[in-house]
C-alpha positions as CSV (number, residue, x, y, z in Angstrom):
1,M,119.0,136.0,71.8
2,A,115.5,137.2,72.6
3,R,112.2,135.6,71.9
4,I,110.0,137.9,69.7
5,A,106.3,137.4,69.1
6,V,105.0,139.1,66.0
7,I,101.3,139.8,65.6
8,G,100.2,139.4,62.0
9,A,101.9,138.2,58.8
10,G,101.5,141.3,56.6
11,A,104.4,142.7,54.6
12,G,105.7,145.1,57.4
13,A,105.5,142.4,60.0
14,M,107.3,139.9,57.9
15,A,110.0,142.5,57.0
16,A,110.6,143.0,60.7
17,A,110.6,139.3,61.4
18,A,113.2,138.5,58.8
19,R,115.5,141.3,59.9
20,L,115.2,140.3,63.6
21,A,115.9,136.6,62.8
22,V,119.1,137.6,61.0
23,A,120.1,139.5,64.1
24,G,119.9,136.3,66.1
25,H,116.5,136.5,67.7
26,R,114.0,133.7,67.8
27,V,110.9,135.0,66.1
28,T,107.4,133.5,65.9
29,V,104.6,135.1,63.8
30,Y,101.0,134.6,64.9
31,E,98.5,135.2,62.1
32,R,94.8,135.1,62.7
33,S,94.0,133.9,59.2
34,S,95.1,130.8,57.4
35,T,97.8,132.4,55.2
36,Y,100.5,135.1,55.1
37,G,100.5,138.4,53.2
38,G,97.8,140.5,54.9
39,A,96.5,142.9,52.2
40,L,98.5,141.0,49.5
41,G,95.8,138.6,48.6
42,R,95.0,136.6,45.6
43,F,91.8,135.3,43.9
44,E,91.8,132.5,41.4
45,R,89.0,131.1,39.2
46,D,88.9,129.3,35.9
47,G,92.6,129.9,35.2
48,F,92.3,133.7,35.9
49,V,94.5,135.1,38.7
50,F,94.0,138.5,40.4
51,D,95.6,140.5,43.1
52,T,93.0,141.6,45.7
53,G,95.3,144.3,47.3
54,P,98.2,146.4,46.0
55,A,99.1,145.6,42.5
56,L,102.1,147.8,41.8
57,L,105.3,148.4,43.7
58,R,106.9,151.8,44.2
59,L,110.3,152.4,45.7
60,P,111.5,148.7,45.1
61,A,114.8,149.7,46.7
62,V,113.1,149.1,50.1
63,Y,112.6,145.4,49.4
64,R,115.9,145.1,47.6
65,D,117.6,146.3,50.8
66,L,115.6,143.8,52.8
67,F,116.6,140.9,50.7
68,V,120.3,142.0,50.7
69,K,120.3,142.3,54.5
70,T,118.6,139.0,55.1
71,G,120.2,136.5,52.7
72,K,122.4,135.7,49.8
73,E,119.6,135.7,47.2
74,P,118.7,139.3,46.0
75,L,115.1,140.3,45.4
76,E,115.3,139.8,41.6
77,S,116.3,136.1,42.1
78,C,113.1,135.5,44.1
79,V,110.6,137.5,42.0
80,E,110.6,139.0,38.5
81,L,110.2,142.7,38.5
82,A,109.1,144.5,35.4
83,P,108.9,148.3,35.0
84,V,105.5,149.6,34.0
85,D,105.8,151.7,30.9
86,P,103.9,153.9,30.4
87,A,103.4,154.3,34.1
88,S,99.9,155.4,33.6
89,R,97.3,156.4,30.9
90,H,94.8,159.0,32.0
91,L,91.4,159.4,30.5
92,F,89.9,162.7,31.5
93,A,86.2,163.6,31.7
94,D,86.3,165.8,28.6
95,G,87.5,162.9,26.5
96,S,91.1,163.9,26.3
97,E,93.9,161.6,27.4
98,A,97.6,161.5,28.3
99,S,100.1,158.6,28.7
100,L,102.9,159.3,31.2
101,P,106.2,157.5,30.8
102,N,107.8,155.5,33.7
103,A,110.4,157.2,36.0
104,S,111.0,160.2,33.7
105,R,110.3,163.7,34.8
106,A,111.3,165.1,31.5
107,G,109.3,162.5,29.7
108,V,106.2,163.4,31.7
109,V,106.6,167.1,30.9
110,S,106.9,166.3,27.2
111,A,103.9,164.0,27.3
112,L,101.7,166.5,29.0
113,D,102.7,169.3,26.6
114,A,101.9,167.0,23.7
115,A,98.6,165.7,25.1
116,L,97.1,168.8,26.9
117,G,99.0,171.7,25.4
118,D,98.9,175.3,26.7
119,G,102.1,174.9,28.6
120,S,100.7,172.0,30.7
121,G,104.0,170.2,30.8
122,E,105.9,173.3,31.9
123,R,103.4,173.9,34.7
124,W,103.5,170.3,35.9
125,G,107.3,170.3,35.8
126,A,107.4,173.5,38.0
127,F,105.1,171.8,40.4
128,L,107.3,168.7,40.5
129,G,110.3,170.9,41.3
130,R,108.4,172.2,44.4
131,A,107.4,168.6,45.2
132,R,111.1,167.6,45.1
133,E,111.9,170.2,47.7
134,T,109.2,168.7,49.9
135,W,110.7,165.3,49.4
136,D,114.2,166.5,50.3
137,R,112.9,168.1,53.4
138,T,110.8,165.2,54.7
139,R,112.4,162.0,53.3
140,R,114.6,161.2,56.2
141,P,112.4,162.1,59.2
142,L,109.3,160.5,57.6
143,L,110.8,157.4,56.0
144,E,114.3,156.6,57.4
145,E,114.2,157.6,61.0
146,P,112.0,156.7,64.0
147,L,109.4,159.3,64.6
148,W,111.1,162.2,66.4
149,P,110.2,162.9,70.0
150,N,109.7,166.5,68.9
151,W,107.4,165.3,66.1
152,E,105.5,168.6,66.3
153,V,108.0,170.1,63.9
154,L,106.5,167.8,61.3
155,T,103.2,169.5,61.6
156,R,104.6,172.5,59.7
157,E,103.9,172.5,56.0
158,P,107.1,171.7,54.1
159,Y,105.7,172.3,50.6
160,P,107.0,175.7,49.2
161,A,103.6,176.9,47.8
162,L,103.6,179.8,45.5
163,E,102.5,183.1,47.0
164,Q,99.4,184.5,45.4
165,R,99.1,188.3,45.8
166,R,95.6,189.8,46.2
167,L,94.5,193.4,45.9
168,L,94.2,195.0,49.3
169,R,94.5,191.7,51.0
170,S,97.4,189.7,52.4
171,P,98.9,187.1,50.1
172,R,97.8,183.5,50.4
173,R,99.4,180.1,49.8
174,A,98.0,176.7,49.1
175,T,97.8,174.5,52.2
176,T,96.0,171.4,50.8
177,L,96.6,169.3,47.7
178,G,93.2,170.4,46.3
179,E,94.3,174.1,46.6
180,I,97.6,173.3,44.8
181,A,95.4,171.6,42.0
182,A,93.2,174.7,41.7
183,R,95.7,177.6,42.3
184,E,99.0,176.3,41.0
185,L,97.8,174.0,38.3
186,G,94.7,175.9,37.2
187,G,92.3,173.1,38.0
188,G,91.0,171.3,34.9
189,R,92.9,168.2,33.7
190,L,96.1,169.0,35.5
191,G,94.2,169.4,38.7
192,A,92.4,166.1,38.2
193,L,95.7,164.4,37.5
194,L,97.2,165.6,40.8
195,E,94.1,164.8,42.8
196,S,94.0,161.3,41.5
197,Y,97.3,160.5,43.3
198,A,95.7,161.5,46.6
199,L,92.6,159.4,45.9
200,E,94.7,156.3,45.1
201,Y,96.1,156.4,48.6
202,G,92.7,157.1,50.2
203,L,93.3,160.8,50.8
204,D,90.7,163.5,50.3
205,P,92.4,166.2,48.1
206,G,90.4,168.8,49.9
207,T,92.0,168.0,53.3
208,A,95.3,166.3,52.4
209,P,98.2,168.6,53.2
210,A,100.1,170.2,50.4
211,A,103.0,167.9,51.4
212,A,101.0,165.1,49.6
213,A,102.8,166.5,46.5
214,V,105.5,163.9,47.3
215,L,103.1,161.1,46.1
216,P,103.3,162.0,42.3
217,Y,106.9,162.9,42.8
218,M,107.8,159.4,44.1
219,E,106.0,157.7,41.2
220,Q,107.4,159.9,38.5
221,T,110.9,159.8,39.9
222,F,111.4,156.2,41.1
223,G,108.9,154.5,38.9
224,S,106.2,151.8,39.1
225,W,107.0,148.1,39.0
226,Y,104.9,145.0,38.4
227,V,105.8,141.6,39.9
228,R,105.3,138.8,37.4
229,G,102.6,136.5,38.5
230,G,101.0,139.2,40.7
231,M,102.0,141.0,43.9
232,R,101.1,137.9,45.8
233,E,104.5,136.6,44.6
234,L,106.2,139.3,46.6
235,A,104.3,138.1,49.7
236,R,105.5,134.5,48.9
237,A,109.1,135.6,48.6
238,L,108.9,137.4,51.9
239,Y,107.4,134.4,53.6
240,E,110.0,132.1,52.1
241,R,112.8,134.4,53.2
242,C,111.4,134.4,56.7
243,L,111.3,130.6,56.7
244,A,114.9,130.5,55.4
245,R,115.9,132.6,58.4
246,K,114.1,130.2,60.8
247,V,111.1,132.4,61.5
248,A,108.2,130.2,62.8
249,F,104.6,130.9,61.7
250,V,101.5,129.9,63.5
251,F,98.3,130.4,61.4
252,D,94.7,130.5,62.5
253,A,96.1,131.9,65.7
254,E,94.3,135.1,66.7
255,V,96.1,137.2,69.3
256,T,93.6,138.5,71.9
257,L,95.9,140.0,74.5
258,V,99.5,141.2,75.1
259,A,101.0,139.8,78.3
260,E,102.7,142.2,80.6
261,K,105.3,141.5,83.4
262,D,107.3,144.0,85.4
263,G,106.2,146.8,83.2
264,R,107.2,145.2,79.9
265,A,105.6,143.3,77.1
266,A,106.1,139.6,78.1
267,G,104.2,137.6,75.5
268,V,100.8,137.1,73.8
269,G,97.6,135.3,74.6
270,L,95.7,133.5,71.8
271,A,92.0,133.1,71.3
272,D,92.2,129.4,72.3
273,G,93.5,130.4,75.8
274,T,97.2,129.7,75.1
275,V,99.6,132.2,76.5
276,V,103.1,132.3,74.8
277,K,106.0,133.9,76.7
278,A,108.2,136.4,74.8
279,D,110.9,139.0,75.5
280,G,109.3,141.4,73.1
281,V,106.2,141.8,70.9
282,V,105.8,143.4,67.5
283,C,102.3,144.3,66.5
284,G,101.8,144.3,62.7
285,A,98.1,144.9,63.0
286,D,96.0,148.0,63.4
287,P,97.2,149.4,66.7
288,R,93.7,150.4,67.7
289,A,93.2,146.7,68.5
290,L,96.0,146.9,71.2
291,Q,93.7,148.8,73.5
292,R,91.5,145.6,73.6
293,M,94.6,143.4,74.1
294,L,95.8,145.6,77.0
295,P,92.7,146.7,78.8
296,G,93.3,149.5,81.2
297,R,96.8,150.2,79.9
298,E,97.6,153.6,78.5
299,L,99.8,153.0,75.5
300,W,99.9,156.5,74.1
301,A,101.7,159.0,76.3
302,P,100.4,162.6,76.4
303,G,101.9,164.6,73.5
304,T,102.5,161.6,71.2
305,V,100.8,160.7,67.9
306,R,97.9,158.4,68.6
307,P,96.2,155.9,66.3
308,G,93.5,157.5,64.2
309,G,89.9,157.6,65.5
310,A,87.4,157.2,62.7
311,A,88.0,154.5,60.0
312,R,89.8,155.7,56.9
313,P,88.4,155.1,53.4
314,S,88.7,151.7,51.9
315,R,88.7,150.2,48.4
316,L,86.2,148.5,46.2
317,T,87.8,146.0,43.7
318,V,86.1,144.4,40.8
319,L,87.8,141.4,39.1
320,L,86.9,140.9,35.4
321,A,87.4,137.7,33.4
322,L,87.2,138.7,29.7
323,R,87.1,136.7,26.5
324,G,89.4,138.0,23.8
325,A,93.1,138.7,23.7
326,R,94.7,141.7,25.3
327,P,95.9,144.1,22.5
328,S,99.7,144.5,22.4
329,D,99.6,148.3,22.8
330,T,97.4,148.2,25.9
331,A,98.6,150.3,28.9
332,H,99.1,148.3,32.1
333,R,97.4,151.0,34.2
334,T,94.7,153.4,33.1
335,V,93.1,156.0,35.3
336,V,89.5,156.9,34.3
337,H,88.8,160.3,35.9
338,S,85.5,161.1,37.5
339,A,83.4,163.9,35.9
340,D,82.3,165.1,39.3
341,A,85.2,165.2,41.7
342,T,83.1,166.9,44.4
343,A,80.5,164.2,44.5
344,E,83.2,161.5,44.4
345,A,84.9,163.0,47.4
346,R,81.6,163.2,49.3
347,A,80.9,159.6,48.6
348,A,84.3,158.3,49.4
349,F,85.0,160.3,52.5
350,A,81.5,160.8,54.0
351,G,79.2,158.1,52.5
352,P,76.7,156.6,52.1
353,H,76.3,158.1,48.6
354,I,77.1,156.5,45.3
355,A,78.9,158.7,42.8
356,A,80.8,158.1,39.6
357,P,84.3,157.4,40.9
358,T,87.8,157.7,39.6
359,V,88.6,154.2,38.5
360,T,92.0,152.6,38.1
361,V,92.0,149.9,35.4
362,L,94.8,147.3,35.6
363,R,95.5,145.1,32.5
364,P,98.8,143.3,33.1
365,D,100.6,141.7,30.1
366,D,101.3,138.5,32.0
367,P,100.5,134.9,30.8
368,A,100.5,133.8,34.5
369,V,97.3,135.6,35.3
370,R,95.1,134.4,32.4
371,P,94.1,130.9,31.2
372,D,95.5,131.5,27.7
373,D,96.2,134.3,25.3
374,A,92.6,134.3,24.1
375,H,91.5,135.7,27.5
376,E,92.4,138.7,29.7
377,A,92.3,139.4,33.4
378,V,91.4,143.0,34.3
379,T,91.2,144.5,37.8
380,L,89.2,147.7,38.6
381,T,89.7,149.6,41.9
382,A,88.2,152.8,43.4
383,T,88.4,154.5,46.7
384,V,85.2,154.2,48.7
385,A,83.9,154.9,52.2
386,P,84.7,152.1,54.7
387,H,82.2,149.5,56.0
388,G,80.2,151.3,58.7
389,P,79.1,154.6,57.0
390,V,78.2,152.3,54.1
391,D,76.8,148.8,54.6
392,W,79.0,146.9,52.3
393,S,77.4,143.7,53.3
394,D,74.4,144.8,51.2
395,G,75.0,142.8,48.1
396,A,72.6,144.9,46.0
397,L,74.4,148.1,46.9
398,A,77.8,146.5,46.2
399,G,76.5,145.4,42.9
400,R,75.3,148.9,41.9
401,Y,78.6,150.4,42.8
402,A,80.5,147.6,40.9
403,D,78.4,148.5,37.9
404,E,79.5,152.1,38.2
405,L,83.1,150.9,38.0
406,I,82.5,148.7,35.0
407,G,80.7,151.5,33.2
408,A,83.6,153.8,33.8
409,A,86.2,151.2,32.8
410,A,84.4,150.7,29.5
411,R,86.0,153.9,28.4
412,A,89.4,152.2,28.7
413,V,88.4,148.7,27.5
414,P,86.5,148.8,24.2
415,G,83.7,146.3,24.1
416,L,84.1,145.5,27.8
417,R,80.5,144.4,28.5
418,D,80.4,142.1,25.4
419,R,83.7,140.5,26.4
420,L,82.7,139.9,30.1
421,L,82.6,136.3,31.1
422,W,82.1,136.9,34.8
423,H,83.1,139.4,37.5
424,E,83.9,139.2,41.2
425,V,83.4,142.1,43.7
426,R,85.6,142.6,46.7
427,T,84.2,145.1,49.1
428,P,85.6,146.7,52.3
429,V,84.1,143.8,54.2
430,Q,86.5,141.4,52.5
431,V,89.4,144.0,53.1
432,A,88.5,143.9,56.8
433,E,88.5,140.1,56.9
434,A,91.9,140.0,55.2
435,T,93.7,142.7,57.2
436,G,91.7,143.1,60.4
437,A,91.6,146.8,59.8
438,E,88.4,148.5,61.1
439,G,85.9,148.9,58.3
440,G,88.4,147.6,55.8
441,S,90.3,150.9,56.0
442,V,93.5,151.2,54.0
443,P,96.3,153.3,55.6
444,A,97.9,156.1,53.7
445,P,101.6,157.1,53.9
446,S,102.7,159.5,56.7
447,L,102.7,163.1,55.5
448,A,104.1,166.3,57.1
449,G,102.0,169.4,57.5
450,G,98.2,169.4,58.1
451,E,98.8,169.9,61.9
452,G,100.1,166.3,62.1
453,A,96.7,164.8,61.2
454,H,98.5,162.5,58.6
455,L,101.2,161.2,60.9
456,H,101.1,157.6,62.2
457,P,102.0,156.4,65.7
458,A,105.7,155.9,66.5
459,N,107.1,152.4,66.2
460,T,107.6,152.4,70.0
461,T,104.7,152.5,72.5
462,G,104.2,153.4,76.1
463,L,104.8,149.8,77.0
464,P,108.5,148.9,76.8
465,G,109.1,145.8,74.6
466,L,106.0,146.5,72.5
467,H,106.7,147.8,69.0
468,L,104.5,148.7,66.0
469,A,105.2,147.7,62.4
470,G,103.2,147.8,59.2
471,G,101.1,150.4,57.5
472,W,99.3,151.6,60.6
473,S,102.5,152.8,62.2
474,H,105.2,155.2,61.2
475,P,106.0,155.8,58.3
476,G,102.5,154.7,57.2
477,G,100.7,152.8,54.5
478,G,101.7,151.5,51.1
479,L,104.0,148.5,50.4
480,A,107.2,150.5,50.5
481,H,106.3,152.3,53.7
482,A,105.3,149.1,55.4
483,G,108.7,147.6,54.5
484,M,110.4,150.7,55.9
485,S,108.5,150.2,59.2
486,G,109.9,146.7,59.5
487,A,113.5,148.1,59.1
488,L,112.8,150.7,61.8
489,V,111.4,148.2,64.3
490,A,114.3,145.8,63.8
491,G,116.7,148.7,64.3
492,L,115.0,149.8,67.5
493,I,115.0,146.3,68.9
494,V,118.5,145.4,68.0
495,E,120.2,148.7,68.7
496,G,117.9,150.2,71.2
497,E,118.3,153.9,72.1
498,D,121.5,154.1,69.9
499,F,119.4,153.5,66.7
500,R,119.3,156.7,64.6
501,G,117.6,155.4,61.5
502,S,118.1,153.3,58.4
503,Q,121.1,153.8,56.1
């Protein structure tokens, strides 16, 4: 039995903690805030309840596996999962719209043909076929195995882009998601549909590798799920599962250093001066902070994937309390597409501009998130530049941008401004406070191609006994990927060099 100190109580860290405790280790989680969950936050006021982080679950099998492996009660006995159908409604800049069914490739093809015509469904279906090939080629090395020592092979583009022949010039292939949108989908509404998947994960379609095609493939193949009561309920279930497995939690305990002895991680030091001995340390926070916790220690060996340099994009969230009932035929998730994708990308990935964004409108049919059936709780989100390039502590600027989101959302919610009781704005500053990530950045999933620019550091480090879990490490961001990182870390600690990946 080893003593394991876990830094942070996010989803990936708790997933690792529960698995390690079941394996017989004594696990203590040190969380700098006063609660668990990391990005899985909640805001409540006047009977309205809102998620302030991820609001939908993809690949629920990751957490089903976690609960099967860590106790008798399955996931569905701890939270209520509901499939979101339609998975999404899309309102395009030209006024047209399309509703896409949940977890049905054939249904999506039919829906696009009916809504957009001109063989749109057939074109999208052919694209999804190529995306499936990408998924098959990258699923195991990117999601189920520790990052390969020869990770450079993952820098090659796995997406089988169509070859475009050109008169008197060599053929060319799409290398970015934006090029797929323009060349293979013909731009327009199908292109905007594809690019919205990149934006949702904080990826610039113009630079995201073609392998990002797996993002719409995952949603349209495995579906989207809502947790009744809000995604915070999943965090609660994870926390309670950890407690049931005798994981200890220490809140308001900021870790400021990682202790080292005989060339191994040997514990953690807290902001109050306390030093806690341990046989191993799991960092569930942004690994860039480790360099401050281990001054003078080189954690990233030459030729390995290092933590990203500049802060990644963040999210602006606007919480709306509305009078009036939610219509029964309302889609849970509506994406209102920007009329100027170029300006949007410049604002989100360069800053400090304000541009009309692509806005996701979430309207759950859940009595637990509203005071009564005569009111409705609505959440708006958009990808924005992180705090730093944009001063998100400027209340006037945040208010102007929130008004842009509300204006866009009015296309999806008739009479929105007349129904509005009050709204709350959550900027990248609040994201940074909740997660500790620099600038409030939100990590994206690991992706192959793109010369390795979208890979995350391995779950092991240059210091034996120090491991990385959560969205900032392999296999990257998103709830499902964070849960997978916890499984990989537990496997590496329990099985050591013999661990070859999750089954």
